[in-house]
All heavy atoms as TSV, in Angstrom:
chain	resi	resn	atom	element	x	y	z
A	1	SER	N	N	26.003	-8.978	-48.643
A	1	SER	CA	C	25.092	-8.063	-49.260
A	1	SER	C	C	23.928	-8.745	-49.835
A	1	SER	O	O	23.802	-9.939	-50.058
A	1	SER	CB	C	25.779	-7.333	-50.381
A	1	SER	OG	O	26.043	-8.020	-51.469
A	2	ALA	N	N	22.860	-8.019	-50.098
A	2	ALA	CA	C	21.684	-8.516	-50.565
A	2	ALA	C	C	21.937	-9.250	-51.939
A	2	ALA	O	O	21.242	-10.251	-52.179
A	2	ALA	CB	C	20.533	-7.507	-50.688
A	3	ARG	N	N	22.784	-8.597	-52.721
A	3	ARG	CA	C	22.985	-9.311	-54.053
A	3	ARG	C	C	23.772	-10.696	-53.907
A	3	ARG	O	O	23.388	-11.560	-54.528
A	3	ARG	CB	C	23.841	-8.400	-55.012
A	3	ARG	CG	C	23.824	-8.795	-56.386
A	3	ARG	CD	C	24.489	-7.789	-57.340
A	3	ARG	NE	N	23.814	-6.653	-57.572
A	3	ARG	CZ	C	22.593	-6.457	-58.325
A	3	ARG	NH1	N	22.094	-7.453	-58.907
A	3	ARG	NH2	N	22.012	-5.228	-58.341
A	4	ASN	N	N	24.716	-10.671	-52.854
A	4	ASN	CA	C	25.399	-11.844	-52.749
A	4	ASN	C	C	24.512	-13.000	-52.115
A	4	ASN	O	O	24.739	-14.138	-52.409
A	4	ASN	CB	C	26.544	-11.586	-51.697
A	4	ASN	CG	C	27.726	-10.984	-52.407
A	4	ASN	OD1	O	27.759	-10.675	-53.616
A	4	ASN	ND2	N	28.541	-10.259	-51.573
A	5	GLN	N	N	23.427	-12.608	-51.533
A	5	GLN	CA	C	22.520	-13.590	-50.979
A	5	GLN	C	C	21.321	-13.822	-51.813
A	5	GLN	O	O	20.375	-14.516	-51.515
A	5	GLN	CB	C	21.948	-13.093	-49.556
A	5	GLN	CG	C	22.951	-12.977	-48.540
A	5	GLN	CD	C	22.437	-12.333	-47.240
A	5	GLN	OE1	O	21.229	-12.663	-46.855
A	5	GLN	NE2	N	23.170	-11.402	-46.596
A	6	SER	N	N	21.456	-13.411	-53.022
A	6	SER	CA	C	20.459	-13.575	-54.144
A	6	SER	C	C	19.090	-12.883	-53.667
A	6	SER	O	O	17.987	-13.434	-54.013
A	6	SER	CB	C	20.285	-14.983	-54.474
A	6	SER	OG	O	21.474	-15.553	-54.994
A	7	LEU	N	N	19.111	-11.943	-52.785
A	7	LEU	CA	C	17.876	-11.291	-52.378
A	7	LEU	C	C	17.453	-10.167	-53.320
A	7	LEU	O	O	16.331	-9.581	-53.300
A	7	LEU	CB	C	18.029	-10.662	-50.939
A	7	LEU	CG	C	18.312	-11.796	-49.893
A	7	LEU	CD1	C	18.340	-11.124	-48.537
A	7	LEU	CD2	C	17.109	-12.717	-49.789
A	8	ILE	N	N	18.506	-9.694	-54.122
A	8	ILE	CA	C	18.146	-8.689	-55.249
A	8	ILE	C	C	18.908	-9.045	-56.456
A	8	ILE	O	O	19.959	-9.578	-56.441
A	8	ILE	CB	C	18.552	-7.296	-54.692
A	8	ILE	CG1	C	18.159	-6.234	-55.691
A	8	ILE	CG2	C	20.064	-7.192	-54.368
A	8	ILE	CD1	C	18.170	-4.850	-55.202
A	9	SER	N	N	18.202	-8.859	-57.637
A	9	SER	CA	C	18.850	-9.268	-58.903
A	9	SER	C	C	18.240	-8.374	-59.969
A	9	SER	O	O	17.107	-7.793	-59.872
A	9	SER	CB	C	18.784	-10.724	-59.185
A	9	SER	OG	O	17.407	-11.075	-59.330
A	10	THR	N	N	18.883	-8.256	-61.142
A	10	THR	CA	C	18.293	-7.654	-62.267
A	10	THR	C	C	18.408	-8.435	-63.454
A	10	THR	O	O	19.347	-8.992	-63.710
A	10	THR	CB	C	19.167	-6.302	-62.525
A	10	THR	OG1	O	19.158	-5.504	-61.284
A	10	THR	CG2	C	18.487	-5.488	-63.652
A	11	ASP	N	N	17.262	-8.513	-64.234
A	11	ASP	CA	C	17.304	-9.238	-65.433
A	11	ASP	C	C	17.764	-8.352	-66.515
A	11	ASP	O	O	17.232	-7.305	-66.828
A	11	ASP	CB	C	15.797	-9.613	-65.751
A	11	ASP	CG	C	15.698	-10.471	-67.123
A	11	ASP	OD1	O	16.330	-10.134	-67.993
A	11	ASP	OD2	O	14.748	-11.401	-67.108
A	12	ASN	N	N	18.925	-8.722	-67.124
A	12	ASN	CA	C	19.513	-7.836	-68.077
A	12	ASN	C	C	18.834	-7.802	-69.391
A	12	ASN	O	O	18.944	-6.883	-70.143
A	12	ASN	CB	C	20.954	-8.464	-68.409
A	12	ASN	CG	C	21.909	-8.349	-67.157
A	12	ASN	OD1	O	21.781	-7.377	-66.410
A	12	ASN	ND2	N	22.714	-9.225	-67.087
A	13	THR	N	N	17.873	-8.630	-69.630
A	13	THR	CA	C	17.134	-8.613	-70.817
A	13	THR	C	C	15.913	-7.617	-70.784
A	13	THR	O	O	15.658	-6.828	-71.562
A	13	THR	CB	C	16.477	-10.017	-71.293
A	13	THR	OG1	O	17.574	-11.010	-71.353
A	13	THR	CG2	C	15.754	-9.955	-72.481
A	14	THR	N	N	15.220	-7.640	-69.634
A	14	THR	CA	C	14.099	-6.980	-69.429
A	14	THR	C	C	14.340	-5.532	-68.669
A	14	THR	O	O	13.715	-4.608	-68.696
A	14	THR	CB	C	12.932	-7.512	-68.742
A	14	THR	OG1	O	13.354	-7.900	-67.377
A	14	THR	CG2	C	12.506	-8.849	-69.407
A	15	GLY	N	N	15.499	-5.622	-67.837
A	15	GLY	CA	C	15.736	-4.470	-66.911
A	15	GLY	C	C	14.977	-4.527	-65.682
A	15	GLY	O	O	15.018	-3.610	-64.820
A	16	HIS	N	N	14.135	-5.600	-65.541
A	16	HIS	CA	C	13.363	-5.711	-64.273
A	16	HIS	C	C	14.327	-5.968	-62.972
A	16	HIS	O	O	15.141	-6.803	-63.332
A	16	HIS	CB	C	12.309	-6.796	-64.280
A	16	HIS	CG	C	11.301	-6.508	-65.381
A	16	HIS	ND1	N	10.494	-7.529	-65.886
A	16	HIS	CD2	C	10.896	-5.391	-65.914
A	16	HIS	CE1	C	9.696	-7.043	-66.779
A	16	HIS	NE2	N	9.753	-5.753	-66.754
A	17	THR	N	N	13.964	-5.333	-62.004
A	17	THR	CA	C	14.683	-5.650	-60.780
A	17	THR	C	C	13.922	-6.519	-59.798
A	17	THR	O	O	12.588	-6.230	-59.653
A	17	THR	CB	C	15.044	-4.379	-60.016
A	17	THR	OG1	O	15.917	-3.566	-60.868
A	17	THR	CG2	C	15.755	-4.607	-58.785
A	18	PHE	N	N	14.560	-7.523	-59.193
A	18	PHE	CA	C	13.743	-8.531	-58.404
A	18	PHE	C	C	14.234	-8.358	-56.884
A	18	PHE	O	O	15.411	-8.398	-56.689
A	18	PHE	CB	C	13.968	-9.902	-58.769
A	18	PHE	CG	C	13.466	-10.240	-60.261
A	18	PHE	CD1	C	14.243	-9.997	-61.316
A	18	PHE	CD2	C	12.180	-10.635	-60.460
A	18	PHE	CE1	C	13.843	-10.192	-62.618
A	18	PHE	CE2	C	11.765	-10.748	-61.807
A	18	PHE	CZ	C	12.626	-10.615	-62.856
A	19	ILE	N	N	13.218	-8.157	-56.005
A	19	ILE	CA	C	13.665	-7.985	-54.661
A	19	ILE	C	C	12.720	-9.088	-53.930
A	19	ILE	O	O	11.592	-9.242	-54.126
A	19	ILE	CB	C	13.136	-6.595	-54.087
A	19	ILE	CG1	C	13.959	-5.513	-54.862
A	19	ILE	CG2	C	13.441	-6.504	-52.703
A	19	ILE	CD1	C	13.401	-4.040	-54.461
A	20	LYS	N	N	13.453	-9.823	-53.022
A	20	LYS	CA	C	12.731	-10.974	-52.409
A	20	LYS	C	C	13.162	-11.165	-50.975
A	20	LYS	O	O	14.288	-10.493	-50.536
A	20	LYS	CB	C	12.838	-12.207	-53.158
A	20	LYS	CG	C	14.259	-12.804	-53.304
A	20	LYS	CD	C	14.393	-14.116	-53.917
A	20	LYS	CE	C	15.472	-15.014	-53.615
A	20	LYS	NZ	N	15.402	-16.363	-54.072
A	21	VAL	N	N	12.631	-12.018	-50.244
A	21	VAL	CA	C	13.017	-12.449	-48.854
A	21	VAL	C	C	13.728	-13.687	-48.956
A	21	VAL	O	O	13.612	-14.438	-49.863
A	21	VAL	CB	C	11.961	-12.511	-47.828
A	21	VAL	CG1	C	11.369	-11.016	-47.727
A	21	VAL	CG2	C	10.936	-13.431	-48.240
A	22	ASP	N	N	14.407	-14.123	-47.877
A	22	ASP	CA	C	15.251	-15.420	-47.851
A	22	ASP	C	C	13.979	-16.431	-47.661
A	22	ASP	O	O	13.194	-16.382	-46.843
A	22	ASP	CB	C	15.999	-15.396	-46.611
A	22	ASP	CG	C	16.646	-16.767	-46.291
A	22	ASP	OD1	O	16.558	-17.684	-47.144
A	22	ASP	OD2	O	17.036	-17.010	-45.189
A	23	ASN	N	N	13.970	-17.283	-48.629
A	23	ASN	CA	C	13.039	-18.366	-48.650
A	23	ASN	C	C	13.769	-19.815	-48.654
A	23	ASN	O	O	13.179	-20.823	-49.058
A	23	ASN	CB	C	11.938	-18.269	-49.762
A	23	ASN	CG	C	12.540	-18.387	-51.169
A	23	ASN	OD1	O	13.843	-18.324	-51.260
A	23	ASN	ND2	N	11.726	-18.461	-52.135
A	24	THR	N	N	14.962	-19.724	-48.375
A	24	THR	CA	C	15.677	-21.098	-48.518
A	24	THR	C	C	16.175	-21.623	-47.187
A	24	THR	O	O	16.501	-22.671	-47.051
A	24	THR	CB	C	16.885	-20.923	-49.467
A	24	THR	OG1	O	17.775	-19.980	-49.018
A	24	THR	CG2	C	16.351	-20.515	-50.836
A	25	SER	N	N	16.389	-20.702	-46.154
A	25	SER	CA	C	16.949	-21.013	-44.864
A	25	SER	C	C	15.884	-21.870	-43.998
A	25	SER	O	O	14.724	-21.378	-44.083
A	25	SER	CB	C	17.281	-19.838	-43.981
A	25	SER	OG	O	18.344	-19.031	-44.676
A	26	ASN	N	N	16.266	-22.839	-43.371
A	26	ASN	CA	C	15.416	-23.515	-42.457
A	26	ASN	C	C	15.530	-22.879	-41.183
A	26	ASN	O	O	16.527	-23.016	-40.438
A	26	ASN	CB	C	15.722	-25.117	-42.360
A	26	ASN	CG	C	15.519	-25.694	-43.674
A	26	ASN	OD1	O	14.461	-25.455	-44.413
A	26	ASN	ND2	N	16.542	-26.712	-44.107
A	27	ILE	N	N	14.328	-22.389	-40.628
A	27	ILE	CA	C	14.326	-21.746	-39.404
A	27	ILE	C	C	13.261	-22.226	-38.500
A	27	ILE	O	O	12.103	-22.473	-38.865
A	27	ILE	CB	C	13.996	-20.106	-39.620
A	27	ILE	CG1	C	15.208	-19.442	-40.218
A	27	ILE	CG2	C	13.886	-19.458	-38.207
A	27	ILE	CD1	C	14.953	-18.094	-40.746
A	28	ASN	N	N	13.528	-22.608	-37.220
A	28	ASN	CA	C	12.567	-23.170	-36.256
A	28	ASN	C	C	11.489	-22.119	-36.052
A	28	ASN	O	O	11.807	-20.947	-35.757
A	28	ASN	CB	C	13.372	-23.448	-35.063
A	28	ASN	CG	C	12.449	-24.206	-34.042
A	28	ASN	OD1	O	11.465	-23.532	-33.583
A	28	ASN	ND2	N	12.938	-25.263	-33.499
A	29	SER	N	N	10.232	-22.477	-36.094
A	29	SER	CA	C	9.242	-21.518	-35.913
A	29	SER	C	C	9.176	-20.899	-34.453
A	29	SER	O	O	8.862	-19.742	-34.265
A	29	SER	CB	C	7.888	-22.085	-36.178
A	29	SER	OG	O	7.551	-23.291	-35.401
A	30	THR	N	N	9.621	-21.534	-33.554
A	30	THR	CA	C	9.616	-21.161	-32.196
A	30	THR	C	C	10.681	-20.049	-32.034
A	30	THR	O	O	10.412	-18.942	-31.464
A	30	THR	CB	C	9.886	-22.188	-31.151
A	30	THR	OG1	O	9.003	-23.308	-31.321
A	30	THR	CG2	C	9.966	-21.735	-29.719
A	31	ASP	N	N	11.862	-20.335	-32.716
A	31	ASP	CA	C	12.928	-19.138	-32.635
A	31	ASP	C	C	12.479	-17.949	-33.376
A	31	ASP	O	O	12.655	-16.830	-33.049
A	31	ASP	CB	C	14.292	-19.728	-33.293
A	31	ASP	CG	C	14.850	-20.822	-32.457
A	31	ASP	OD1	O	14.560	-20.834	-31.166
A	31	ASP	OD2	O	15.509	-21.540	-32.999
A	32	MET	N	N	11.646	-18.097	-34.461
A	32	MET	CA	C	11.090	-17.009	-35.127
A	32	MET	C	C	10.200	-16.251	-34.437
A	32	MET	O	O	10.251	-14.983	-34.425
A	32	MET	CB	C	10.643	-17.424	-36.536
A	32	MET	CG	C	10.403	-16.458	-37.518
A	32	MET	SD	S	9.897	-17.121	-39.150
A	32	MET	CE	C	10.977	-16.258	-40.091
A	33	ILE	N	N	9.283	-16.851	-33.761
A	33	ILE	CA	C	8.349	-16.258	-32.924
A	33	ILE	C	C	8.879	-15.421	-31.783
A	33	ILE	O	O	8.440	-14.344	-31.530
A	33	ILE	CB	C	7.133	-17.259	-32.432
A	33	ILE	CG1	C	6.358	-17.806	-33.560
A	33	ILE	CG2	C	6.236	-16.694	-31.432
A	33	ILE	CD1	C	5.555	-18.892	-33.266
A	34	ASN	N	N	9.823	-16.105	-31.158
A	34	ASN	CA	C	10.318	-15.298	-29.916
A	34	ASN	C	C	11.468	-14.241	-30.411
A	34	ASN	O	O	12.062	-13.657	-29.537
A	34	ASN	CB	C	10.902	-16.354	-28.906
A	34	ASN	CG	C	12.128	-17.084	-29.293
A	34	ASN	OD1	O	12.967	-16.537	-30.141
A	34	ASN	ND2	N	12.351	-18.257	-28.714
A	35	GLY	N	N	11.751	-14.194	-31.633
A	35	GLY	CA	C	12.653	-13.124	-32.227
A	35	GLY	C	C	14.071	-13.432	-32.155
A	35	GLY	O	O	14.870	-12.539	-32.267
A	36	SER	N	N	14.491	-14.701	-31.748
A	36	SER	CA	C	15.986	-15.017	-31.690
A	36	SER	C	C	16.666	-15.229	-33.001
A	36	SER	O	O	17.763	-15.095	-33.127
A	36	SER	CB	C	16.170	-16.227	-30.775
A	36	SER	OG	O	15.542	-17.343	-31.335
A	37	VAL	N	N	15.787	-15.312	-34.082
A	37	VAL	CA	C	16.317	-15.566	-35.385
A	37	VAL	C	C	15.351	-14.899	-36.371
A	37	VAL	O	O	14.100	-14.726	-35.984
A	37	VAL	CB	C	16.538	-16.936	-35.852
A	37	VAL	CG1	C	17.615	-17.639	-35.129
A	37	VAL	CG2	C	15.323	-17.715	-35.856
A	38	SER	N	N	15.676	-14.571	-37.486
A	38	SER	CA	C	14.956	-13.914	-38.422
A	38	SER	C	C	15.292	-14.218	-39.956
A	38	SER	O	O	16.520	-14.620	-40.087
A	38	SER	CB	C	14.686	-12.422	-38.359
A	38	SER	OG	O	16.006	-11.825	-38.315
A	39	ARG	N	N	14.648	-14.008	-40.787
A	39	ARG	CA	C	14.982	-14.143	-42.221
A	39	ARG	C	C	15.535	-12.958	-42.836
A	39	ARG	O	O	15.078	-11.821	-42.439
A	39	ARG	CB	C	13.713	-14.578	-43.159
A	39	ARG	CG	C	13.231	-15.909	-42.757
A	39	ARG	CD	C	12.121	-16.422	-43.830
A	39	ARG	NE	N	11.644	-17.662	-43.620
A	39	ARG	CZ	C	12.278	-18.871	-43.915
A	39	ARG	NH1	N	13.484	-18.751	-44.559
A	39	ARG	NH2	N	11.782	-19.975	-43.657
A	40	ASN	N	N	16.573	-12.964	-43.688
A	40	ASN	CA	C	17.130	-11.838	-44.300
A	40	ASN	C	C	16.136	-11.284	-45.304
A	40	ASN	O	O	15.347	-11.952	-45.873
A	40	ASN	CB	C	18.515	-12.154	-44.999
A	40	ASN	CG	C	19.521	-12.549	-44.063
A	40	ASN	OD1	O	19.484	-11.914	-42.805
A	40	ASN	ND2	N	20.355	-13.495	-44.381
A	41	SER	N	N	16.226	-9.954	-45.446
A	41	SER	CA	C	15.280	-9.415	-46.435
A	41	SER	C	C	15.896	-8.043	-47.003
A	41	SER	O	O	16.976	-7.594	-46.362
A	41	SER	CB	C	13.877	-9.049	-45.880
A	41	SER	OG	O	13.952	-8.192	-44.646
A	42	VAL	N	N	15.277	-7.420	-47.815
A	42	VAL	CA	C	15.709	-6.114	-48.379
A	42	VAL	C	C	14.840	-4.986	-47.681
A	42	VAL	O	O	13.670	-5.095	-47.862
A	42	VAL	CB	C	15.742	-6.080	-49.960
A	42	VAL	CG1	C	16.170	-4.860	-50.503
A	42	VAL	CG2	C	16.587	-7.156	-50.491
A	43	LYS	N	N	15.493	-3.988	-47.294
A	43	LYS	CA	C	14.850	-2.735	-46.803
A	43	LYS	C	C	15.080	-1.547	-47.797
A	43	LYS	O	O	16.286	-1.341	-47.823
A	43	LYS	CB	C	15.242	-2.446	-45.528
A	43	LYS	CG	C	14.374	-1.280	-44.737
A	43	LYS	CD	C	14.923	-1.224	-43.237
A	43	LYS	CE	C	14.098	-0.217	-42.522
A	43	LYS	NZ	N	14.486	-0.180	-41.108
A	44	ILE	N	N	14.162	-0.952	-48.424
A	44	ILE	CA	C	14.404	0.209	-49.213
A	44	ILE	C	C	14.258	1.445	-48.454
A	44	ILE	O	O	13.183	1.679	-47.697
A	44	ILE	CB	C	13.366	0.189	-50.405
A	44	ILE	CG1	C	13.425	-1.102	-51.181
A	44	ILE	CG2	C	13.514	1.461	-51.312
A	44	ILE	CD1	C	12.307	-1.290	-52.228
A	45	MET	N	N	15.359	2.218	-48.494
A	45	MET	CA	C	15.249	3.363	-47.564
A	45	MET	C	C	15.751	4.630	-48.499
A	45	MET	O	O	16.440	4.441	-49.539
A	45	MET	CB	C	16.329	3.228	-46.391
A	45	MET	CG	C	15.920	2.197	-45.516
A	45	MET	SD	S	17.133	1.813	-44.236
A	45	MET	CE	C	17.251	3.454	-43.387
A	46	THR	N	N	15.533	5.785	-47.945
A	46	THR	CA	C	16.060	7.016	-48.507
A	46	THR	C	C	16.363	8.134	-47.515
A	46	THR	O	O	15.726	8.112	-46.331
A	46	THR	CB	C	14.993	7.599	-49.498
A	46	THR	OG1	O	15.493	8.733	-50.130
A	46	THR	CG2	C	13.716	7.934	-48.946
A	47	LYS	N	N	17.209	8.990	-47.694
A	47	LYS	CA	C	17.551	10.043	-46.781
A	47	LYS	C	C	16.703	11.142	-47.164
A	47	LYS	O	O	16.588	12.135	-46.341
A	47	LYS	CB	C	18.989	10.447	-46.969
A	47	LYS	CG	C	19.996	9.343	-46.468
A	47	LYS	CD	C	21.306	9.872	-46.575
A	47	LYS	CE	C	22.335	8.840	-46.116
A	47	LYS	NZ	N	23.837	9.123	-46.121
A	48	THR	N	N	15.915	11.169	-48.275
A	48	THR	CA	C	15.032	12.218	-48.648
A	48	THR	C	C	13.787	12.226	-47.734
A	48	THR	O	O	13.245	11.218	-47.576
A	48	THR	CB	C	14.662	12.128	-50.132
A	48	THR	OG1	O	15.801	12.107	-50.864
A	48	THR	CG2	C	13.757	13.281	-50.615
A	49	ALA	N	N	13.330	13.386	-47.214
A	49	ALA	CA	C	12.124	13.509	-46.451
A	49	ALA	C	C	11.020	13.889	-47.421
A	49	ALA	O	O	11.261	14.836	-48.214
A	49	ALA	CB	C	12.349	14.440	-45.433
A	50	PHE	N	N	9.870	13.302	-47.402
A	50	PHE	CA	C	8.723	13.582	-48.114
A	50	PHE	C	C	7.610	14.166	-47.153
A	50	PHE	O	O	7.366	13.631	-46.181
A	50	PHE	CB	C	8.209	12.355	-48.792
A	50	PHE	CG	C	9.146	11.757	-49.784
A	50	PHE	CD1	C	9.946	10.711	-49.411
A	50	PHE	CD2	C	9.215	12.262	-51.084
A	50	PHE	CE1	C	10.965	10.255	-50.386
A	50	PHE	CE2	C	10.153	11.724	-52.057
A	50	PHE	CZ	C	11.046	10.707	-51.697
A	51	PRO	N	N	7.023	15.352	-47.774
A	51	PRO	CA	C	6.047	15.961	-46.915
A	51	PRO	C	C	4.713	15.106	-46.682
A	51	PRO	O	O	4.640	14.214	-47.561
A	51	PRO	CB	C	5.717	17.217	-47.584
A	51	PRO	CG	C	6.077	17.055	-48.942
A	51	PRO	CD	C	7.213	15.979	-48.936
A	52	MET	N	N	4.023	15.275	-45.527
A	52	MET	CA	C	2.723	14.549	-45.396
A	52	MET	C	C	1.843	14.753	-46.555
A	52	MET	O	O	1.814	15.889	-47.056
A	52	MET	CB	C	2.157	14.996	-44.071
A	52	MET	CG	C	0.891	14.345	-43.690
A	52	MET	SD	S	1.254	12.653	-43.171
A	52	MET	CE	C	1.811	13.043	-41.552
A	53	GLY	N	N	1.222	13.756	-47.072
A	53	GLY	CA	C	0.248	13.956	-48.094
A	53	GLY	C	C	0.883	13.696	-49.478
A	53	GLY	O	O	0.261	13.824	-50.547
A	54	SER	N	N	2.176	13.358	-49.504
A	54	SER	CA	C	2.887	13.014	-50.792
A	54	SER	C	C	2.273	11.903	-51.373
A	54	SER	O	O	1.859	10.885	-50.838
A	54	SER	CB	C	4.423	12.810	-50.516
A	54	SER	OG	O	4.992	13.962	-50.034
A	55	VAL	N	N	2.293	11.970	-52.779
A	55	VAL	CA	C	1.781	10.682	-53.546
A	55	VAL	C	C	2.993	10.067	-54.159
A	55	VAL	O	O	3.942	10.627	-54.747
A	55	VAL	CB	C	0.879	11.278	-54.619
A	55	VAL	CG1	C	0.441	10.012	-55.571
A	55	VAL	CG2	C	-0.403	11.998	-54.152
A	56	TRP	N	N	2.973	8.703	-53.984
A	56	TRP	CA	C	4.065	7.893	-54.591
A	56	TRP	C	C	3.400	6.928	-55.599
A	56	TRP	O	O	2.403	6.497	-55.404
A	56	TRP	CB	C	4.698	6.957	-53.550
A	56	TRP	CG	C	5.483	7.631	-52.430
A	56	TRP	CD1	C	5.140	8.822	-51.914
A	56	TRP	CD2	C	6.594	7.169	-51.856
A	56	TRP	NE1	N	6.099	9.146	-50.860
A	56	TRP	CE2	C	7.010	8.081	-50.866
A	56	TRP	CE3	C	7.454	5.966	-51.954
A	56	TRP	CZ2	C	8.141	7.909	-49.993
A	56	TRP	CZ3	C	8.474	5.820	-51.257
A	56	TRP	CH2	C	8.899	6.755	-50.264
A	57	LEU	N	N	4.157	6.918	-56.819
A	57	LEU	CA	C	3.702	6.018	-57.779
A	57	LEU	C	C	4.762	4.946	-57.916
A	57	LEU	O	O	6.005	5.132	-57.999
A	57	LEU	CB	C	3.587	6.798	-59.153
A	57	LEU	CG	C	2.534	7.920	-59.220
A	57	LEU	CD1	C	2.625	8.577	-60.493
A	57	LEU	CD2	C	1.120	7.485	-58.851
A	58	ILE	N	N	4.348	3.583	-58.073
A	58	ILE	CA	C	5.238	2.592	-58.372
A	58	ILE	C	C	4.556	1.678	-59.442
A	58	ILE	O	O	3.418	1.462	-59.279
A	58	ILE	CB	C	5.434	1.819	-56.936
A	58	ILE	CG1	C	6.379	0.707	-57.099
A	58	ILE	CG2	C	3.994	1.442	-56.357
A	58	ILE	CD1	C	6.867	0.232	-55.766
A	59	ASP	N	N	5.486	1.211	-60.223
A	59	ASP	CA	C	5.074	0.245	-61.283
A	59	ASP	C	C	5.486	-1.119	-60.833
A	59	ASP	O	O	6.728	-1.433	-60.851
A	59	ASP	CB	C	5.654	0.697	-62.563
A	59	ASP	CG	C	5.339	-0.109	-63.743
A	59	ASP	OD1	O	4.397	-0.979	-63.580
A	59	ASP	OD2	O	5.927	0.091	-64.891
A	60	ILE	N	N	4.505	-2.018	-60.446
A	60	ILE	CA	C	4.908	-3.238	-60.029
A	60	ILE	C	C	4.522	-4.328	-60.926
A	60	ILE	O	O	3.256	-4.355	-61.469
A	60	ILE	CB	C	4.202	-3.515	-58.690
A	60	ILE	CG1	C	4.666	-2.482	-57.573
A	60	ILE	CG2	C	4.387	-4.952	-58.152
A	60	ILE	CD1	C	3.908	-2.626	-56.318
A	61	PHE	N	N	5.451	-5.065	-61.407
A	61	PHE	CA	C	5.206	-6.095	-62.484
A	61	PHE	C	C	4.484	-7.269	-61.745
A	61	PHE	O	O	3.573	-7.901	-62.305
A	61	PHE	CB	C	6.501	-6.523	-63.047
A	61	PHE	CG	C	6.406	-7.582	-64.040
A	61	PHE	CD1	C	5.935	-7.373	-65.359
A	61	PHE	CD2	C	6.840	-8.905	-63.826
A	61	PHE	CE1	C	5.707	-8.238	-66.387
A	61	PHE	CE2	C	6.738	-9.955	-64.836
A	61	PHE	CZ	C	6.182	-9.524	-66.082
A	62	HIS	N	N	4.916	-7.697	-60.545
A	62	HIS	CA	C	4.337	-8.852	-59.823
A	62	HIS	C	C	4.372	-8.519	-58.295
A	62	HIS	O	O	5.435	-8.107	-57.929
A	62	HIS	CB	C	5.133	-10.090	-60.155
A	62	HIS	CG	C	4.672	-11.222	-59.334
A	62	HIS	ND1	N	3.555	-11.938	-59.504
A	62	HIS	CD2	C	5.015	-11.804	-58.151
A	62	HIS	CE1	C	3.278	-12.865	-58.634
A	62	HIS	NE2	N	4.326	-12.819	-57.825
A	63	ILE	N	N	3.386	-8.625	-57.580
A	63	ILE	CA	C	3.320	-8.604	-56.222
A	63	ILE	C	C	2.791	-9.861	-55.572
A	63	ILE	O	O	1.842	-10.481	-56.041
A	63	ILE	CB	C	2.565	-7.352	-55.849
A	63	ILE	CG1	C	2.654	-7.010	-54.285
A	63	ILE	CG2	C	0.990	-7.515	-56.049
A	63	ILE	CD1	C	2.277	-5.691	-53.986
A	64	PRO	N	N	3.405	-10.362	-54.453
A	64	PRO	CA	C	2.931	-11.524	-53.874
A	64	PRO	C	C	1.514	-11.331	-53.297
A	64	PRO	O	O	1.085	-10.344	-53.128
A	64	PRO	CB	C	3.982	-11.824	-52.753
A	64	PRO	CG	C	4.819	-10.639	-52.680
A	64	PRO	CD	C	4.475	-9.809	-53.891
A	65	TYR	N	N	0.772	-12.564	-53.090
A	65	TYR	CA	C	-0.468	-12.519	-52.404
A	65	TYR	C	C	-0.437	-13.598	-51.377
A	65	TYR	O	O	0.372	-14.343	-51.216
A	65	TYR	CB	C	-1.535	-12.870	-53.545
A	65	TYR	CG	C	-1.287	-14.173	-54.260
A	65	TYR	CD1	C	-1.995	-15.318	-53.715
A	65	TYR	CD2	C	-0.486	-14.288	-55.414
A	65	TYR	CE1	C	-1.630	-16.522	-54.353
A	65	TYR	CE2	C	-0.270	-15.399	-56.107
A	65	TYR	CZ	C	-0.918	-16.483	-55.505
A	65	TYR	OH	O	-0.645	-17.794	-56.148
A	66	GLY	N	N	-1.544	-13.600	-50.697
A	66	GLY	CA	C	-1.814	-14.455	-49.570
A	66	GLY	C	C	-1.187	-14.066	-48.278
A	66	GLY	O	O	-1.234	-12.804	-48.023
A	67	VAL	N	N	-0.436	-14.908	-47.609
A	67	VAL	CA	C	0.240	-14.460	-46.272
A	67	VAL	C	C	1.228	-13.369	-46.605
A	67	VAL	O	O	1.372	-12.478	-45.835
A	67	VAL	CB	C	0.905	-15.684	-45.764
A	67	VAL	CG1	C	1.644	-15.254	-44.435
A	67	VAL	CG2	C	-0.177	-16.725	-45.344
A	68	SER	N	N	1.931	-13.473	-47.682
A	68	SER	CA	C	2.989	-12.475	-48.131
A	68	SER	C	C	2.404	-11.092	-48.050
A	68	SER	O	O	3.143	-10.101	-47.872
A	68	SER	CB	C	3.644	-12.746	-49.347
A	68	SER	OG	O	4.216	-13.976	-49.321
A	69	SER	N	N	1.206	-10.904	-48.528
A	69	SER	CA	C	0.589	-9.473	-48.630
A	69	SER	C	C	0.322	-8.762	-47.357
A	69	SER	O	O	-0.107	-7.662	-47.435
A	69	SER	CB	C	-0.506	-9.511	-49.574
A	69	SER	OG	O	-1.605	-10.227	-48.935
A	70	SER	N	N	0.553	-9.370	-46.222
A	70	SER	CA	C	0.160	-8.835	-44.952
A	70	SER	C	C	1.374	-8.055	-44.378
A	70	SER	O	O	1.354	-7.682	-43.212
A	70	SER	CB	C	-0.184	-9.908	-43.903
A	70	SER	OG	O	0.702	-10.827	-43.757
A	71	TRP	N	N	2.352	-7.783	-45.152
A	71	TRP	CA	C	3.424	-6.928	-44.640
A	71	TRP	C	C	2.813	-5.655	-44.336
A	71	TRP	O	O	3.217	-4.631	-44.122
A	71	TRP	CB	C	4.628	-6.751	-45.491
A	71	TRP	CG	C	4.983	-7.827	-46.362
A	71	TRP	CD1	C	5.079	-9.105	-46.186
A	71	TRP	CD2	C	5.559	-7.748	-47.833
A	71	TRP	NE1	N	5.594	-9.865	-47.292
A	71	TRP	CE2	C	5.857	-8.923	-48.303
A	71	TRP	CE3	C	5.647	-6.665	-48.674
A	71	TRP	CZ2	C	6.314	-9.140	-49.508
A	71	TRP	CZ3	C	6.099	-6.795	-49.827
A	71	TRP	CH2	C	6.424	-8.033	-50.367
């Protein structure tokens, strides 16, 4: 699970939830480019359908920048 892989955690003091990608595995760049391996990550999903034009509000404490922001 994501929690077992330390990809998701909660700070019991602040209540902040942390979601991250695997940044500890050593992966050959060639394998990553050709799609034979990938890094584990968290995908947030819902079964709820939202109509076109819906507005989502999110309170983000920290968001990565640089290459990471090109998701």
